[in-house]
PyMOL Python script that loads the backbone (N, CA, C, O; Angstrom):
from pymol import cmd

cmd.read_pdbstr("""\
ATOM      1  N   MET A   1       0.841  -1.174   0.000  1.00  0.00           N
ATOM      2  CA  MET A   1       0.000   0.000   0.000  1.00  0.00           C
ATOM      3  C   MET A   1       0.891   1.245   0.000  1.00  0.00           C
ATOM      4  O   MET A   1       1.709   1.416   0.904  1.00  0.00           O
ATOM      5  N   PRO A   2       0.744   2.106  -0.994  1.00  0.00           N
ATOM      6  CA  PRO A   2       1.599   3.284  -1.053  1.00  0.00           C
ATOM      7  C   PRO A   2       1.336   4.243   0.105  1.00  0.00           C
ATOM      8  O   PRO A   2       0.202   4.423   0.548  1.00  0.00           O
ATOM      9  N   LEU A   3       2.389   4.831   0.565  1.00  0.00           N
ATOM     10  CA  LEU A   3       2.275   5.802   1.654  1.00  0.00           C
ATOM     11  C   LEU A   3       1.824   7.132   1.084  1.00  0.00           C
ATOM     12  O   LEU A   3       2.387   7.623   0.106  1.00  0.00           O
ATOM     13  N   GLU A   4       0.825   7.698   1.687  1.00  0.00           N
ATOM     14  CA  GLU A   4       0.341   9.005   1.260  1.00  0.00           C
ATOM     15  C   GLU A   4       1.444  10.049   1.478  1.00  0.00           C
ATOM     16  O   GLU A   4       2.034  10.107   2.557  1.00  0.00           O
ATOM     17  N   PRO A   5       1.722  10.865   0.468  1.00  0.00           N
ATOM     18  CA  PRO A   5       2.827  11.834   0.595  1.00  0.00           C
ATOM     19  C   PRO A   5       2.714  12.741   1.817  1.00  0.00           C
ATOM     20  O   PRO A   5       3.727  13.036   2.452  1.00  0.00           O
ATOM     21  N   ASN A   6       1.534  13.180   2.154  1.00  0.00           N
ATOM     22  CA  ASN A   6       1.389  14.066   3.313  1.00  0.00           C
ATOM     23  C   ASN A   6       1.768  13.361   4.604  1.00  0.00           C
ATOM     24  O   ASN A   6       2.340  13.985   5.497  1.00  0.00           O
ATOM     25  N   LYS A   7       1.463  12.077   4.724  1.00  0.00           N
ATOM     26  CA  LYS A   7       1.827  11.318   5.918  1.00  0.00           C
ATOM     27  C   LYS A   7       3.344  11.186   6.008  1.00  0.00           C
ATOM     28  O   LYS A   7       3.929  11.323   7.082  1.00  0.00           O
ATOM     29  N   TYR A   8       3.964  10.920   4.872  1.00  0.00           N
ATOM     30  CA  TYR A   8       5.420  10.812   4.832  1.00  0.00           C
ATOM     31  C   TYR A   8       6.062  12.134   5.268  1.00  0.00           C
ATOM     32  O   TYR A   8       6.984  12.138   6.084  1.00  0.00           O
ATOM     33  N   LEU A   9       5.581  13.238   4.730  1.00  0.00           N
ATOM     34  CA  LEU A   9       6.119  14.543   5.092  1.00  0.00           C
ATOM     35  C   LEU A   9       5.858  14.879   6.557  1.00  0.00           C
ATOM     36  O   LEU A   9       6.702  15.485   7.218  1.00  0.00           O
ATOM     37  N   TYR A  10       4.691  14.484   7.063  1.00  0.00           N
ATOM     38  CA  TYR A  10       4.375  14.700   8.473  1.00  0.00           C
ATOM     39  C   TYR A  10       5.368  13.944   9.365  1.00  0.00           C
ATOM     40  O   TYR A  10       5.866  14.488  10.351  1.00  0.00           O
ATOM     41  N   ASP A  11       5.648  12.688   9.009  1.00  0.00           N
ATOM     42  CA  ASP A  11       6.599  11.893   9.792  1.00  0.00           C
ATOM     43  C   ASP A  11       7.983  12.529   9.802  1.00  0.00           C
ATOM     44  O   ASP A  11       8.642  12.569  10.841  1.00  0.00           O
ATOM     45  N   ILE A  12       8.425  13.027   8.651  1.00  0.00           N
ATOM     46  CA  ILE A  12       9.723  13.691   8.574  1.00  0.00           C
ATOM     47  C   ILE A  12       9.727  14.927   9.466  1.00  0.00           C
ATOM     48  O   ILE A  12      10.696  15.178  10.183  1.00  0.00           O
ATOM     49  N   GLN A  13       8.645  15.696   9.419  1.00  0.00           N
ATOM     50  CA  GLN A  13       8.552  16.903  10.240  1.00  0.00           C
ATOM     51  C   GLN A  13       8.589  16.558  11.730  1.00  0.00           C
ATOM     52  O   GLN A  13       9.249  17.247  12.509  1.00  0.00           O
ATOM     53  N   GLU A  14       7.896  15.513  12.124  1.00  0.00           N
ATOM     54  CA  GLU A  14       7.889  15.095  13.531  1.00  0.00           C
ATOM     55  C   GLU A  14       9.282  14.678  13.998  1.00  0.00           C
ATOM     56  O   GLU A  14       9.728  15.070  15.076  1.00  0.00           O
ATOM     57  N   VAL A  15       9.950  13.893  13.189  1.00  0.00           N
ATOM     58  CA  VAL A  15      11.300  13.451  13.533  1.00  0.00           C
ATOM     59  C   VAL A  15      12.240  14.656  13.626  1.00  0.00           C
ATOM     60  O   VAL A  15      13.021  14.765  14.571  1.00  0.00           O
ATOM     61  N   ALA A  16      12.164  15.549  12.654  1.00  0.00           N
ATOM     62  CA  ALA A  16      13.023  16.734  12.663  1.00  0.00           C
ATOM     63  C   ALA A  16      12.756  17.591  13.901  1.00  0.00           C
ATOM     64  O   ALA A  16      13.691  18.108  14.511  1.00  0.00           O
ATOM     65  N   SER A  17      11.488  17.741  14.271  1.00  0.00           N
ATOM     66  CA  SER A  17      11.148  18.533  15.463  1.00  0.00           C
ATOM     67  C   SER A  17      11.732  17.921  16.728  1.00  0.00           C
ATOM     68  O   SER A  17      12.239  18.636  17.592  1.00  0.00           O
ATOM     69  N   ARG A  18      11.661  16.615  16.835  1.00  0.00           N
ATOM     70  CA  ARG A  18      12.236  15.953  18.011  1.00  0.00           C
ATOM     71  C   ARG A  18      13.746  16.131  18.056  1.00  0.00           C
ATOM     72  O   ARG A  18      14.319  16.422  19.106  1.00  0.00           O
ATOM     73  N   ILE A  19      14.379  15.953  16.907  1.00  0.00           N
ATOM     74  CA  ILE A  19      15.835  16.099  16.867  1.00  0.00           C
ATOM     75  C   ILE A  19      16.252  17.528  17.222  1.00  0.00           C
ATOM     76  O   ILE A  19      17.226  17.726  17.948  1.00  0.00           O
ATOM     77  N   VAL A  20      15.532  18.506  16.722  1.00  0.00           N
ATOM     78  CA  VAL A  20      15.822  19.901  17.075  1.00  0.00           C
ATOM     79  C   VAL A  20      15.649  20.094  18.580  1.00  0.00           C
ATOM     80  O   VAL A  20      16.470  20.751  19.219  1.00  0.00           O
ATOM     81  N   GLY A  21      14.602  19.533  19.139  1.00  0.00           N
ATOM     82  CA  GLY A  21      14.390  19.645  20.579  1.00  0.00           C
ATOM     83  C   GLY A  21      15.506  19.003  21.387  1.00  0.00           C
ATOM     84  O   GLY A  21      15.944  19.545  22.402  1.00  0.00           O
ATOM     85  N   PHE A  22      15.965  17.836  20.926  1.00  0.00           N
ATOM     86  CA  PHE A  22      17.046  17.142  21.634  1.00  0.00           C
ATOM     87  C   PHE A  22      18.358  17.910  21.564  1.00  0.00           C
ATOM     88  O   PHE A  22      19.133  17.904  22.520  1.00  0.00           O
ATOM     89  N   THR A  23      18.610  18.566  20.447  1.00  0.00           N
ATOM     90  CA  THR A  23      19.918  19.172  20.207  1.00  0.00           C
ATOM     91  C   THR A  23      19.962  20.683  20.420  1.00  0.00           C
ATOM     92  O   THR A  23      21.025  21.293  20.308  1.00  0.00           O
ATOM     93  N   SER A  24      18.826  21.285  20.722  1.00  0.00           N
ATOM     94  CA  SER A  24      18.781  22.728  20.928  1.00  0.00           C
ATOM     95  C   SER A  24      19.744  23.147  22.037  1.00  0.00           C
ATOM     96  O   SER A  24      19.721  22.598  23.138  1.00  0.00           O
ATOM     97  N   GLY A  25      20.581  24.119  21.728  1.00  0.00           N
ATOM     98  CA  GLY A  25      21.539  24.619  22.705  1.00  0.00           C
ATOM     99  C   GLY A  25      22.778  23.758  22.862  1.00  0.00           C
ATOM    100  O   GLY A  25      23.630  24.048  23.703  1.00  0.00           O
ATOM    101  N   LYS A  26      22.893  22.711  22.071  1.00  0.00           N
ATOM    102  CA  LYS A  26      24.044  21.805  22.150  1.00  0.00           C
ATOM    103  C   LYS A  26      25.012  22.106  21.003  1.00  0.00           C
ATOM    104  O   LYS A  26      24.603  22.543  19.928  1.00  0.00           O
ATOM    105  N   THR A  27      26.272  21.870  21.248  1.00  0.00           N
ATOM    106  CA  THR A  27      27.283  22.005  20.205  1.00  0.00           C
ATOM    107  C   THR A  27      27.585  20.617  19.643  1.00  0.00           C
ATOM    108  O   THR A  27      27.131  19.604  20.175  1.00  0.00           O
ATOM    109  N   LEU A  28      28.352  20.591  18.566  1.00  0.00           N
ATOM    110  CA  LEU A  28      28.765  19.313  18.002  1.00  0.00           C
ATOM    111  C   LEU A  28      29.606  18.535  19.006  1.00  0.00           C
ATOM    112  O   LEU A  28      29.501  17.312  19.095  1.00  0.00           O
ATOM    113  N   ASP A  29      30.434  19.239  19.756  1.00  0.00           N
ATOM    114  CA  ASP A  29      31.230  18.574  20.799  1.00  0.00           C
ATOM    115  C   ASP A  29      30.328  17.974  21.878  1.00  0.00           C
ATOM    116  O   ASP A  29      30.590  16.873  22.361  1.00  0.00           O
ATOM    117  N   ASP A  30      29.262  18.695  22.260  1.00  0.00           N
ATOM    118  CA  ASP A  30      28.296  18.150  23.216  1.00  0.00           C
ATOM    119  C   ASP A  30      27.696  16.852  22.675  1.00  0.00           C
ATOM    120  O   ASP A  30      27.596  15.851  23.385  1.00  0.00           O
ATOM    121  N   TYR A  31      27.306  16.894  21.420  1.00  0.00           N
ATOM    122  CA  TYR A  31      26.699  15.724  20.775  1.00  0.00           C
ATOM    123  C   TYR A  31      27.669  14.541  20.786  1.00  0.00           C
ATOM    124  O   TYR A  31      27.292  13.420  21.127  1.00  0.00           O
ATOM    125  N   ARG A  32      28.903  14.804  20.414  1.00  0.00           N
ATOM    126  CA  ARG A  32      29.901  13.732  20.362  1.00  0.00           C
ATOM    127  C   ARG A  32      30.198  13.159  21.745  1.00  0.00           C
ATOM    128  O   ARG A  32      30.489  11.970  21.872  1.00  0.00           O
ATOM    129  N   ALA A  33      30.127  13.990  22.779  1.00  0.00           N
ATOM    130  CA  ALA A  33      30.473  13.554  24.131  1.00  0.00           C
ATOM    131  C   ALA A  33      29.319  12.897  24.871  1.00  0.00           C
ATOM    132  O   ALA A  33      29.534  12.273  25.910  1.00  0.00           O
ATOM    133  N   ASN A  34      28.109  13.023  24.363  1.00  0.00           N
ATOM    134  CA  ASN A  34      26.934  12.555  25.094  1.00  0.00           C
ATOM    135  C   ASN A  34      26.292  11.363  24.379  1.00  0.00           C
ATOM    136  O   ASN A  34      25.566  11.525  23.399  1.00  0.00           O
ATOM    137  N   ALA A  35      26.571  10.181  24.886  1.00  0.00           N
ATOM    138  CA  ALA A  35      26.054   8.954  24.267  1.00  0.00           C
ATOM    139  C   ALA A  35      24.526   8.915  24.282  1.00  0.00           C
ATOM    140  O   ALA A  35      23.915   8.420  23.334  1.00  0.00           O
ATOM    141  N   MET A  36      23.908   9.422  25.331  1.00  0.00           N
ATOM    142  CA  MET A  36      22.447   9.403  25.405  1.00  0.00           C
ATOM    143  C   MET A  36      21.835  10.305  24.333  1.00  0.00           C
ATOM    144  O   MET A  36      20.841   9.941  23.706  1.00  0.00           O
ATOM    145  N   LEU A  37      22.425  11.472  24.126  1.00  0.00           N
ATOM    146  CA  LEU A  37      21.948  12.386  23.094  1.00  0.00           C
ATOM    147  C   LEU A  37      22.093  11.754  21.712  1.00  0.00           C
ATOM    148  O   LEU A  37      21.163  11.789  20.907  1.00  0.00           O
ATOM    149  N   ARG A  38      23.262  11.179  21.443  1.00  0.00           N
ATOM    150  CA  ARG A  38      23.470  10.523  20.147  1.00  0.00           C
ATOM    151  C   ARG A  38      22.455   9.397  19.942  1.00  0.00           C
ATOM    152  O   ARG A  38      21.896   9.250  18.856  1.00  0.00           O
ATOM    153  N   SER A  39      22.228   8.622  20.965  1.00  0.00           N
ATOM    154  CA  SER A  39      21.274   7.512  20.865  1.00  0.00           C
ATOM    155  C   SER A  39      19.862   8.009  20.585  1.00  0.00           C
ATOM    156  O   SER A  39      19.140   7.420  19.780  1.00  0.00           O
ATOM    157  N   ALA A  40      19.472   9.085  21.243  1.00  0.00           N
ATOM    158  CA  ALA A  40      18.134   9.640  21.036  1.00  0.00           C
ATOM    159  C   ALA A  40      17.955  10.125  19.605  1.00  0.00           C
ATOM    160  O   ALA A  40      16.922   9.870  18.985  1.00  0.00           O
ATOM    161  N   VAL A  41      18.948  10.820  19.083  1.00  0.00           N
ATOM    162  CA  VAL A  41      18.876  11.325  17.714  1.00  0.00           C
ATOM    163  C   VAL A  41      18.866  10.156  16.729  1.00  0.00           C
ATOM    164  O   VAL A  41      18.043  10.120  15.813  1.00  0.00           O
ATOM    165  N   GLU A  42      19.767   9.215  16.915  1.00  0.00           N
ATOM    166  CA  GLU A  42      19.846   8.068  16.008  1.00  0.00           C
ATOM    167  C   GLU A  42      18.568   7.240  16.039  1.00  0.00           C
ATOM    168  O   GLU A  42      18.140   6.717  15.010  1.00  0.00           O
ATOM    169  N   ARG A  43      17.968   7.121  17.195  1.00  0.00           N
ATOM    170  CA  ARG A  43      16.738   6.329  17.301  1.00  0.00           C
ATOM    171  C   ARG A  43      15.609   6.941  16.472  1.00  0.00           C
ATOM    172  O   ARG A  43      14.811   6.218  15.876  1.00  0.00           O
ATOM    173  N   GLN A  44      15.547   8.252  16.435  1.00  0.00           N
ATOM    174  CA  GLN A  44      14.517   8.897  15.624  1.00  0.00           C
ATOM    175  C   GLN A  44      14.655   8.502  14.164  1.00  0.00           C
ATOM    176  O   GLN A  44      13.658   8.230  13.496  1.00  0.00           O
ATOM    177  N   PHE A  45      15.874   8.468  13.670  1.00  0.00           N
ATOM    178  CA  PHE A  45      16.091   8.042  12.289  1.00  0.00           C
ATOM    179  C   PHE A  45      15.753   6.572  12.124  1.00  0.00           C
ATOM    180  O   PHE A  45      15.069   6.188  11.175  1.00  0.00           O
ATOM    181  N   ASP A  46      16.228   5.761  13.039  1.00  0.00           N
ATOM    182  CA  ASP A  46      16.022   4.317  12.922  1.00  0.00           C
ATOM    183  C   ASP A  46      14.555   3.933  12.945  1.00  0.00           C
ATOM    184  O   ASP A  46      14.093   3.183  12.085  1.00  0.00           O
ATOM    185  N   GLU A  47      13.829   4.437  13.911  1.00  0.00           N
ATOM    186  CA  GLU A  47      12.449   3.998  14.091  1.00  0.00           C
ATOM    187  C   GLU A  47      11.496   4.528  13.038  1.00  0.00           C
ATOM    188  O   GLU A  47      10.602   3.801  12.604  1.00  0.00           O
ATOM    189  N   ARG A  48      11.655   5.743  12.624  1.00  0.00           N
ATOM    190  CA  ARG A  48      10.688   6.350  11.728  1.00  0.00           C
ATOM    191  C   ARG A  48      11.141   6.374  10.278  1.00  0.00           C
ATOM    192  O   ARG A  48      10.533   5.757   9.404  1.00  0.00           O
ATOM    193  N   LEU A  49      12.214   7.097  10.049  1.00  0.00           N
ATOM    194  CA  LEU A  49      12.592   7.374   8.669  1.00  0.00           C
ATOM    195  C   LEU A  49      13.096   6.141   7.939  1.00  0.00           C
ATOM    196  O   LEU A  49      12.718   5.909   6.790  1.00  0.00           O
ATOM    197  N   ARG A  50      13.931   5.356   8.572  1.00  0.00           N
ATOM    198  CA  ARG A  50      14.435   4.167   7.888  1.00  0.00           C
ATOM    199  C   ARG A  50      13.324   3.181   7.606  1.00  0.00           C
ATOM    200  O   ARG A  50      13.285   2.586   6.529  1.00  0.00           O
ATOM    201  N   ALA A  51      12.423   2.996   8.550  1.00  0.00           N
ATOM    202  CA  ALA A  51      11.314   2.067   8.336  1.00  0.00           C
ATOM    203  C   ALA A  51      10.445   2.524   7.173  1.00  0.00           C
ATOM    204  O   ALA A  51      10.090   1.717   6.314  1.00  0.00           O
ATOM    205  N   ARG A  52      10.107   3.774   7.134  1.00  0.00           N
ATOM    206  CA  ARG A  52       9.287   4.306   6.039  1.00  0.00           C
ATOM    207  C   ARG A  52      10.039   4.220   4.716  1.00  0.00           C
ATOM    208  O   ARG A  52       9.480   3.820   3.695  1.00  0.00           O
ATOM    209  N   PHE A  53      11.302   4.596   4.749  1.00  0.00           N
ATOM    210  CA  PHE A  53      12.115   4.576   3.544  1.00  0.00           C
ATOM    211  C   PHE A  53      12.214   3.154   3.001  1.00  0.00           C
ATOM    212  O   PHE A  53      12.040   2.927   1.804  1.00  0.00           O
ATOM    213  N   ARG A  54      12.492   2.208   3.877  1.00  0.00           N
ATOM    214  CA  ARG A  54      12.681   0.815   3.484  1.00  0.00           C
ATOM    215  C   ARG A  54      11.404   0.219   2.905  1.00  0.00           C
ATOM    216  O   ARG A  54      11.467  -0.550   1.946  1.00  0.00           O
ATOM    217  N   ARG A  55      10.265   0.554   3.460  1.00  0.00           N
ATOM    218  CA  ARG A  55       8.994  -0.033   3.006  1.00  0.00           C
ATOM    219  C   ARG A  55       8.500   0.543   1.701  1.00  0.00           C
ATOM    220  O   ARG A  55       7.779  -0.132   0.966  1.00  0.00           O
ATOM    221  N   HIS A  56       8.870   1.776   1.392  1.00  0.00           N
ATOM    222  CA  HIS A  56       8.213   2.457   0.283  1.00  0.00           C
ATOM    223  C   HIS A  56       9.139   2.875  -0.852  1.00  0.00           C
ATOM    224  O   HIS A  56       8.751   3.654  -1.722  1.00  0.00           O
ATOM    225  N   VAL A  57      10.340   2.365  -0.842  1.00  0.00           N
ATOM    226  CA  VAL A  57      11.266   2.632  -1.930  1.00  0.00           C
ATOM    227  C   VAL A  57      11.662   1.288  -2.525  1.00  0.00           C
ATOM    228  O   VAL A  57      11.818   0.302  -1.805  1.00  0.00           O
ATOM    229  N   HIS A  58      11.818   1.258  -3.798  1.00  0.00           N
ATOM    230  CA  HIS A  58      12.200   0.022  -4.461  1.00  0.00           C
ATOM    231  C   HIS A  58      13.516  -0.496  -3.864  1.00  0.00           C
ATOM    232  O   HIS A  58      14.471   0.271  -3.737  1.00  0.00           O
ATOM    233  N   PRO A  59      13.584  -1.791  -3.494  1.00  0.00           N
ATOM    234  CA  PRO A  59      14.778  -2.336  -2.821  1.00  0.00           C
ATOM    235  C   PRO A  59      16.086  -2.115  -3.580  1.00  0.00           C
ATOM    236  O   PRO A  59      17.131  -1.955  -2.949  1.00  0.00           O
ATOM    237  N   LYS A  60      16.061  -2.100  -4.896  1.00  0.00           N
ATOM    238  CA  LYS A  60      17.302  -1.918  -5.647  1.00  0.00           C
ATOM    239  C   LYS A  60      17.841  -0.497  -5.524  1.00  0.00           C
ATOM    240  O   LYS A  60      19.004  -0.252  -5.842  1.00  0.00           O
ATOM    241  N   ARG A  61      17.027   0.426  -5.076  1.00  0.00           N
ATOM    242  CA  ARG A  61      17.462   1.818  -4.924  1.00  0.00           C
ATOM    243  C   ARG A  61      17.884   2.148  -3.502  1.00  0.00           C
ATOM    244  O   ARG A  61      18.391   3.243  -3.254  1.00  0.00           O
ATOM    245  N   VAL A  62      17.692   1.241  -2.575  1.00  0.00           N
ATOM    246  CA  VAL A  62      18.003   1.485  -1.171  1.00  0.00           C
ATOM    247  C   VAL A  62      19.459   1.110  -0.905  1.00  0.00           C
ATOM    248  O   VAL A  62      19.866  -0.011  -1.211  1.00  0.00           O
ATOM    249  N   PRO A  63      20.254   2.025  -0.340  1.00  0.00           N
ATOM    250  CA  PRO A  63      21.626   1.685  -0.001  1.00  0.00           C
ATOM    251  C   PRO A  63      21.653   0.519   0.998  1.00  0.00           C
ATOM    252  O   PRO A  63      20.784   0.449   1.867  1.00  0.00           O
ATOM    253  N   PRO A  64      22.617  -0.390   0.897  1.00  0.00           N
ATOM    254  CA  PRO A  64      22.664  -1.580   1.769  1.00  0.00           C
ATOM    255  C   PRO A  64      22.629  -1.241   3.244  1.00  0.00           C
ATOM    256  O   PRO A  64      22.035  -1.989   4.021  1.00  0.00           O
ATOM    257  N   GLU A  65      23.242  -0.143   3.662  1.00  0.00           N
ATOM    258  CA  GLU A  65      23.269   0.177   5.098  1.00  0.00           C
ATOM    259  C   GLU A  65      21.878   0.514   5.639  1.00  0.00           C
ATOM    260  O   GLU A  65      21.678   0.485   6.853  1.00  0.00           O
ATOM    261  N   PHE A  66      20.923   0.830   4.783  1.00  0.00           N
ATOM    262  CA  PHE A  66      19.566   1.117   5.214  1.00  0.00           C
ATOM    263  C   PHE A  66      18.735  -0.158   5.329  1.00  0.00           C
ATOM    264  O   PHE A  66      17.630  -0.121   5.871  1.00  0.00           O
ATOM    265  N   MET A  67      19.230  -1.258   4.843  1.00  0.00           N
ATOM    266  CA  MET A  67      18.456  -2.501   4.823  1.00  0.00           C
ATOM    267  C   MET A  67      18.688  -3.354   6.059  1.00  0.00           C
ATOM    268  O   MET A  67      18.044  -4.394   6.199  1.00  0.00           O
ATOM    269  N   SER A  68      19.569  -2.964   6.952  1.00  0.00           N
ATOM    270  CA  SER A  68      19.831  -3.769   8.145  1.00  0.00           C
ATOM    271  C   SER A  68      18.800  -3.536   9.219  1.00  0.00           C
ATOM    272  O   SER A  68      18.877  -4.139  10.290  1.00  0.00           O
TER     273      SER A  68
END
""", "prot")
cmd.dss("prot")
cmd.show_as("cartoon", "prot")
cmd.util.cbc("prot")
cmd.orient("prot")
């Protein structure tokens, strides 16, 4: 079942908003030094964007690192 474009865009917006909230006021050095912050940001990509990307893009076009 194809994903409705507005739902896809909504999911991206939600993930981006969370990541901005997690990283607001932080520097790149803060991010690198804080394992919990890195995990929170990475989880947003893993749970939402990769799952949506993997389900709705032709498998031959998906980079191998996204298929794990």
